[in-house]
N, C-alpha and C positions, 0 to 999 in steps of 0.2 A: 549428529553430535548430541551429547547429553547437555540438557539445560541446567541440571543441578550443578550449582557452583559456578556457572558461566556468568560472564559480564556482558550485559545487554544494554543497548541504547534504543529507545522507542521514541520516534517523532510523533507529534500530535498526541502526547500522552495524557493530556488533561481531561479528555472526555471521550465518549463513544467507544469506538473500536480500540483506540489507543489506551484508554483507561482499563479496558478489559485485558489487553495484552499485559499491562503492568500487574494487574491482580492475579492473573494466571501464572505469570512468571514467578511471582512471590510464592504461590502455592507449589510450584514445581521446584522450588529451592534455588532459584538463581542467586549467584553469589553477590552480585551488585546490579542495580538497575538504574541507569541514567534515564530520567523522565524529562523529555524535552518538550517545550512549548514556548509559544511567543511570549506568554505572560506566565512566569513561574508561580505567581500568586494563585493561578487557577488550578494548580496541581494539588489534589486533595489526598493522594496516597501517602501513607507513612512508610518510613524505611527505604526511601529512594533518594537518589541524588538529583535534584532539579537542575536542569540546564536551560538557560534562556536561548531559544533557537527559533528563528524565522528561516525556513528552508529556502526562501527567496533572497536571503542576505548572505552573500559569499563570505563576508568578513565573519559573521557569526558562525557559519559552518566551519571555517578554518579554525576559529577559536575553540569550537566544540571538539574538533579532532585533536587539537593539542591538549585540551583538558581531559579528554576521555581516551587516553592512549592505551588503556588496557582492554578496550572493547573487543569482544569475540563474536558478538552477534549484533547486526544492525537491522532494525525493523523500520522500514520506510513506510510509515502509515499516514503522515500528514497529507491532507488533500482538501480541495474545495470544489464546489459546484455552483456556478453562477446562473445556470439555466439560459445560456446564451446560444443563439443560432449562429452558424458560421457565415452565411451569406449576408443576412440583414442585421446581425447582432452588433453590439458595441465592440469595437476592436480592442479597446483597453481591457474589457472583461475577458475576451478570448486570450489575450496575452497573460492576464493574471492566472488563468487556468493552466496554460502551458508552463508558466514560470513556476507554479506550485507543483502540479501533478507530474510534469515531465522533468523540467530543469531542476526542480528541487531534489527529486530522487536521483537525477544524474549527478548533481554536484555533491550530494551526500555520499554517493557511491565512490566518486573520484577521490573525495577527501579521506574516506575511511578504508579504501582498498589497501593502502600501505599499512594501516594499523592492523587490519585483519591478517595480512601476510605476516607481519612481525609477531602476531600472537597465535600463529599456527594454522591460519586459513579461515576457520570459523564459518559463518553463514550470513547471508543477506536475505531478508524477506521483504518483498514488495507487495503492498496491497494494491491490486490493480482493479479489475471490474469486468463483468460480462459485457459492459458497454465498450470494452476494447474491441469487440467483435461485431458490433452493430451500432446504428445511430438512430435517434429520433430527431425530427426537424427542429424541435425546440431546444435541443441540448447537444448540438453538434460540437461545441467547444469542449465539453466534458469528454465526449466519446473520442474526439481527436487526441486529447491529452492522454487518455487512458490507452488508446491504440499505440501511441508513441511509447508509453510506459511498458506495454507488453513487449515490444521489440527491444526496448532498453533492457528488460529483464532477460530476454533470450541472449542478447549480445553480451551482457555482463556475465552470464553463466559461461559462455564460451571463452570470453577474454580472461576470466579469473580462474578457469579450471586448473591451469598450471600451478597456481599458488594454493590449490586445495580449498577454495571458497565455494561452499554449497549455496546455490541461489534458488530461492523459491518464489514463484508467482502465485498469488491468491486471487481467484476470480469469483464473483458472486453477483447476485441480483440486488434486490433491495435489502438493506440492513436497517434494523429498528434503531435509528439514531436521529439526531436533529436534522441531518441532511435530507432524510426521507419523510420528515414530519408533514402530515397533511395528505400523503399519498395513500389511497385505500387499495392496498395490494398485499399479497403475502410477503412477509419480511423475515429474514433470519435474525436471530438474536446475536448481538455483537460478541458475546462470550463464545457462542458456537463457532463463529467465524475465526476468532482469535485462537481458540483451541485447535481448530483444524490446521491453522498455520503453524502453530508450535509443534503439533504432531508431525507435520511434514519436515520440519527442521530436524527432529529427533530420529525420524525414520529414513531420511534421505530422499523423500519424494520431491520432485522438482516443480510440479504444478498442482494446485488445489482447485477443484471445482466444488465450491463449498455448498451449493444448493442445486435444486433441480433446474432452476432457470439458467444458471451458468452451463450446466450439462446440455440443456436443450439448445441454447444458442450456439455453443461450440460444435454440436453435432451437425449443424447445418452449413458449416463453412465451405463445404465442397459443392454446395448447390449453386445454381445460377442465381445472381442477385435478385432477379424478379421473384423466383420461387422462394428464395430464402426470406425476403421481406414480406411476402404474402403470408408465410407461416408465422413469422414474428408478430406482425400486426394482428393476425387472427388470434394469436395467443394473448396479445395485449388487449383484445376486445375492440380494436379499431378496424379500419378498412384500407 
């Protein structure tokens, strides 16, 4: 679909990848941009309609769907990373990641699917991660939430095909945002990631591998786990 003139809602729109989505949507001539964040005072962009939205709050999600009944494109970008291991990590932190990265995306999708149907089908873009396809011991909670988000994206695509909703999943390695601050490794610029996602909406592509790391990790999914993780950890410089 064309983004020029389209009505778009972006979650986590106040910084990082979300702010880049907003900026690029303005450049591409979006007709209206709902910029959603937990604290609307943190939204710096001009010419947008701020919406107070915590994606873990069902009431706020339902209110957003009522207020933004003209949405044609939903960009599920909001996410967190707590750096929590699954076996020995804090259970509350694990649940926070699942509530935000999986259930937040799921509840937004459920709330806005009827809105998209009423407005002609439209599109949903989910910001997932290459960590949907592998894990590191110190960050199992994030990987589990993103693996769930990957399957959610696939299922959403199948379930909403009949109403004409195009569903895009975007996968990447490290992005140069606050979440990856302090990590000394190659990073993709958030504008490049957002641009690749918007290109997919306009071209009909269903899955974006936004950098070489995402392509590398996905290419090994057919391998035996031992061989796959040997390759991944070797590439990460571990053992």
